[in-house]
MIVO-917544 format. One line per field, with one value per residue (C-alpha): residue number from 0; x, y, z. Coordinates in pm, 1 decimal. Layout:
BEGIN
resi <- c(NUM, ...);
X <- c(X, ...);
Y <- c(Y, ...);
Z <- c(Z, ...);
% end
This chain:
BEGIN
resi <- c(0, 1, 2, 3, 4, 5, 6, 7, 8, 9, 10, 11, 12, 13, 14, 15, 16, 17, 18, 19, 20, 21, 22, 23, 24, 25, 26, 27, 28, 29, 30, 31, 32, 33, 34, 35, 36, 37, 38, 39, 40, 41, 42, 43, 44, 45, 46, 47, 48, 49, 50, 51, 52, 53, 54, 55, 56, 57, 58, 59, 60, 61, 62, 63, 64, 65, 66, 67, 68, 69, 70, 71, 72, 73, 74, 75, 76, 77, 78, 79, 80, 81, 82, 83, 84, 85, 86, 87, 88, 89, 90, 91, 92, 93, 94, 95, 96, 97, 98, 99, 100, 101, 102, 103, 104, 105, 106, 107, 108, 109, 110, 111, 112, 113, 114, 115, 116, 117, 118, 119, 120, 121, 122, 123, 124, 125, 126, 127, 128, 129, 130, 131, 132, 133, 134, 135, 136, 137, 138, 139, 140, 141, 142, 143, 144, 145, 146, 147, 148, 149, 150, 151, 152, 153, 154, 155, 156, 157, 158, 159, 160, 161, 162, 163, 164, 165, 166, 167, 168, 169, 170, 171, 172, 173, 174, 175, 176, 177, 178, 179, 180, 181, 182, 183, 184, 185, 186, 187, 188, 189, 190, 191, 192, 193, 194, 195, 196, 197, 198, 199, 200, 201, 202, 203, 204, 205, 206, 207, 208, 209, 210, 211, 212, 213, 214, 215, 216, 217, 218, 219, 220, 221, 222, 223, 224, 225, 226, 227, 228, 229, 230, 231, 232, 233, 234, 235, 236, 237, 238, 239, 240, 241, 242, 243);
X <- c(1944.6, 1950.5, 1734.4, 1934.9, 1959.9, 1659.1, 1669.3, 1366.7, 1418.6, 1133.6, 1006.1, 708.3, 581.5, 690.6, 395.7, 456.3, 282.9, 600.7, 754.8, 444.2, 446.3, 807.5, 737.1, 451.8, 695.6, 974.2, 1195.0, 1462.6, 1523.4, 1678.4, 1490.4, 1691.1, 1528.5, 1598.3, 1697.6, 1366.9, 1185.2, 1419.0, 1227.1, 901.1, 1059.1, 1243.3, 918.4, 785.1, 1090.4, 1244.3, 1627.0, 1718.4, 2011.0, 1994.5, 2085.5, 2317.4, 2046.0, 1665.0, 1488.2, 1755.4, 1525.5, 1483.8, 1779.6, 2013.7, 1881.9, 1922.0, 2277.3, 2371.1, 2200.9, 2422.9, 2725.3, 2661.5, 2570.1, 2770.7, 2685.5, 2307.0, 2043.9, 1675.4, 1553.0, 1177.0, 945.1, 777.6, 424.0, 394.1, 51.3, 74.7, 304.0, 170.7, 260.7, 128.3, -46.6, -216.1, -285.6, -406.8, -224.6, -243.4, -145.1, 170.9, 392.6, 701.4, 968.6, 831.2, 815.8, 1148.4, 1346.6, 1188.9, 1251.5, 1611.5, 1660.6, 1607.7, 1891.8, 2122.3, 2359.0, 2393.4, 2692.7, 2547.0, 2227.9, 2284.3, 1921.2, 1595.8, 1255.5, 906.8, 616.0, 311.8, 34.2, -217.1, 34.0, 168.5, -139.3, -101.0, 269.5, 356.2, 696.8, 814.0, 1042.2, 1096.1, 1434.1, 1556.3, 1268.2, 1136.9, 1239.3, 1025.7, 914.7, 1043.4, 1392.5, 1713.3, 2048.1, 2390.0, 2588.4, 2926.4, 2779.6, 2536.1, 2778.4, 2849.2, 2506.4, 2368.5, 2030.3, 1994.6, 1824.1, 1655.7, 1480.3, 1320.8, 977.7, 1103.6, 1399.3, 1335.8, 1290.6, 1597.5, 1823.2, 1713.2, 1785.3, 2137.7, 2196.1, 2102.3, 2319.2, 2605.3, 2574.1, 2416.9, 2092.1, 1784.5, 1537.1, 1182.5, 1031.4, 665.6, 617.9, 583.7, 455.9, 344.2, 74.8, 111.1, -88.6, -104.5, 163.6, 113.3, -221.4, -88.6, 62.6, 447.2, 716.8, 698.6, 339.0, 423.2, 619.6, 329.1, 97.1, 281.6, 109.3, 299.2, 559.1, 479.0, 495.3, 822.9, 963.4, 862.7, 1009.1, 1339.5, 1349.7, 1286.8, 1595.2, 1816.2, 1712.0, 1635.5, 1478.3, 1413.1, 1178.2, 865.8, 637.9, 272.7, -61.2, -222.4, -592.3, -661.2, -506.3, -170.2, 154.0, 393.3, 675.4, 672.5, 999.1, 1153.8, 1325.8, 1436.4, 1672.1, 1887.9, 1862.8, 2210.0, 2316.1, 2393.7);
Y <- c(1101.7, 714.1, 566.9, 508.5, 154.9, 50.5, -172.8, -303.7, -442.2, -697.0, -961.0, -1209.4, -1015.3, -1180.9, -1023.3, -677.6, -388.1, -197.9, -485.5, -501.3, -126.3, -145.7, -441.6, -283.7, 13.8, -213.5, -89.4, -335.8, -371.1, -599.9, -726.7, -797.0, -1104.8, -1350.8, -1705.3, -1838.5, -1610.9, -1660.0, -1930.7, -1743.9, -1418.2, -1604.0, -1776.5, -1441.4, -1376.5, -1109.8, -1047.8, -1100.4, -1039.5, -1297.6, -1191.8, -1410.3, -1484.4, -1481.6, -1246.6, -1000.0, -697.7, -407.9, -200.8, -496.1, -522.1, -153.3, -163.0, -425.7, -221.8, 81.0, -120.9, -261.5, 67.6, 306.8, 673.0, 738.1, 474.1, 436.5, 233.6, 168.7, 1.4, -306.6, -185.3, 138.0, 119.8, 407.1, 678.6, 1027.5, 1353.6, 1693.7, 1881.1, 2219.7, 2128.1, 1775.2, 1443.7, 1241.4, 864.0, 807.9, 517.0, 441.9, 510.4, 850.8, 945.5, 829.7, 954.8, 1301.9, 1316.0, 1257.7, 1595.6, 1769.9, 1610.4, 1372.5, 1654.5, 1811.8, 1820.3, 1887.6, 1649.8, 1302.4, 1197.0, 1277.5, 1132.1, 1170.5, 1325.4, 1143.5, 1163.4, 1317.1, 1616.6, 1663.9, 1836.5, 2144.6, 2197.7, 2550.0, 2451.8, 2142.9, 2028.2, 2102.8, 2109.1, 1943.9, 1753.5, 1386.6, 1142.5, 832.2, 510.2, 610.2, 724.8, 801.1, 789.9, 898.4, 609.1, 769.3, 1084.3, 894.1, 636.8, 879.1, 762.2, 419.6, 232.9, 180.4, -131.2, 53.2, 284.3, -3.4, 156.3, 507.3, 408.2, 668.6, 961.9, 867.0, 824.5, 1169.4, 1337.8, 1177.2, 1299.5, 1661.9, 1635.5, 1539.2, 1870.0, 1734.5, 1850.5, 1641.0, 1710.8, 1599.3, 1613.8, 1747.4, 1740.4, 1354.2, 1144.2, 802.0, 608.1, 341.7, 151.8, 276.9, 151.0, -199.8, -241.3, -514.4, -855.4, -899.9, -649.9, -482.0, -581.5, -820.9, -527.4, -289.3, -539.6, -560.6, -375.9, -51.8, -98.0, 222.1, 416.7, 267.0, 372.8, 735.3, 731.9, 593.6, 870.1, 1137.3, 984.0, 984.9, 1339.3, 1542.8, 1887.7, 1763.2, 1466.8, 1486.5, 1183.8, 1259.1, 1085.1, 1121.1, 1190.7, 813.0, 727.0, 597.1, 708.4, 901.3, 1158.9, 1527.7, 1642.8, 1984.6, 1977.8, 2333.8, 2248.1, 2060.3, 2236.7, 2309.4, 2677.6, 2683.5);
Z <- c(-5109.0, -5076.0, -4804.3, -4489.3, -4352.2, -4157.0, -3851.6, -3637.7, -3298.4, -3270.4, -3017.1, -3088.0, -3374.7, -3697.0, -3885.7, -3733.0, -3916.9, -3976.8, -4171.1, -4393.1, -4453.3, -4560.7, -4771.2, -4945.1, -5027.0, -5151.5, -4872.1, -4737.0, -4355.3, -4104.3, -3805.6, -3476.3, -3331.9, -3051.3, -3125.9, -3001.0, -3267.1, -3559.9, -3754.4, -3732.2, -3868.7, -4139.7, -4237.4, -4337.7, -4569.1, -4353.9, -4326.8, -3974.4, -3739.0, -3470.0, -3110.4, -2892.9, -2625.0, -2551.4, -2320.1, -2248.4, -2285.9, -2530.5, -2393.8, -2478.5, -2835.9, -2905.5, -2768.7, -3008.0, -3293.7, -3189.8, -3188.9, -3530.7, -3691.8, -3910.5, -3948.4, -3995.2, -3977.2, -3900.5, -3605.0, -3613.6, -3374.2, -3514.2, -3459.9, -3676.6, -3841.2, -4102.8, -4234.9, -4316.8, -4483.4, -4341.7, -4630.8, -4557.8, -4192.4, -4261.4, -4236.5, -4557.1, -4555.4, -4753.3, -4828.6, -4605.2, -4870.5, -4956.8, -4586.5, -4470.0, -4778.3, -4755.5, -4384.8, -4426.0, -4600.4, -4275.2, -4081.8, -4266.5, -4382.3, -4054.0, -3818.7, -3480.9, -3491.2, -3338.9, -3338.2, -3535.5, -3564.3, -3729.3, -3534.7, -3392.9, -3641.7, -3376.3, -3323.4, -3680.4, -3839.9, -3600.4, -3649.5, -3772.0, -3902.4, -4093.0, -3795.5, -3424.6, -3248.2, -2927.5, -2804.1, -2794.5, -3048.0, -3043.8, -3224.2, -3580.7, -3501.8, -3699.1, -3507.1, -3613.7, -3457.4, -3405.8, -3238.1, -3028.1, -2895.4, -2611.4, -2488.0, -2413.3, -2371.2, -2003.3, -1856.8, -1584.8, -1839.7, -2050.2, -2051.0, -2111.2, -2338.1, -2615.2, -2373.2, -2166.1, -2475.7, -2617.5, -2291.8, -2302.5, -2648.2, -2539.6, -2231.1, -2453.6, -2634.0, -2939.3, -3108.0, -3185.1, -3460.6, -3496.2, -3849.8, -3814.2, -4198.2, -4184.0, -3914.6, -3811.7, -3611.1, -3372.8, -3102.2, -2740.7, -2517.4, -2413.0, -2597.7, -2848.7, -2802.7, -2816.6, -2756.9, -2414.9, -2351.2, -2056.8, -1876.8, -1935.6, -1783.0, -1459.3, -1179.1, -1080.9, -1368.3, -1545.1, -1221.3, -1136.7, -1482.1, -1415.9, -1072.5, -1224.6, -1474.2, -1207.1, -1016.9, -1324.4, -1427.4, -1126.5, -1197.5, -1554.5, -1519.5, -1288.3, -1238.7, -1337.4, -1375.6, -1721.5, -1760.2, -1834.2, -1493.3, -1638.0, -1474.6, -1696.9, -1671.3, -1752.4, -1908.3, -1914.9, -2254.3, -2243.6, -1946.5, -2171.3, -2507.1, -2661.9, -2636.6, -3010.1);
% end
């Protein structure tokens, strides 16, 4: 199967690690960038789709991407640092093309899946099956545009955008699929410059994001505090799993 189109919403990271990994694997992509960043991204040789305005936020960029898209496409965060294949209980670093093309075999021919993703590398090694159904889809995500357009990327969920969108997909009656046979690595939220780092740096901003999720998804999302002291939200994925 041919590799699906790849888009990367990116802000203030013209040398983003995702772009470098795709370049190394000979994989084409389009970076969605703000006018103020366009020259910096073009200087790297990237193909760009320039947005109409600066500083409109990540939900806005993703809404534009969803409007532009046709059928299945990959949407990748710009700070993925590595791709992996799970081999006999271990994750082995693998090139981007191999991982993305092989992952598509699990979902691209389905009729009931509207969103898919790769697994986090730190969890992939222990998976008992090559994929998991109807749970989170983060960072390295494939979306079926026509099916997913019943959902939207909400401004109030900017720091929980992936989780809120996946919950909307499930609430609409579609399935999601996470490929555990292949995975990715990325930095801790807010730990690297660019992107959403300024929002993560705001005092109380993560707690507010968790509270908003609880308000939008009562009985499904519950604010919690992680072991490192950072606010987060626990999600009862089973509450929205499709019956069939």
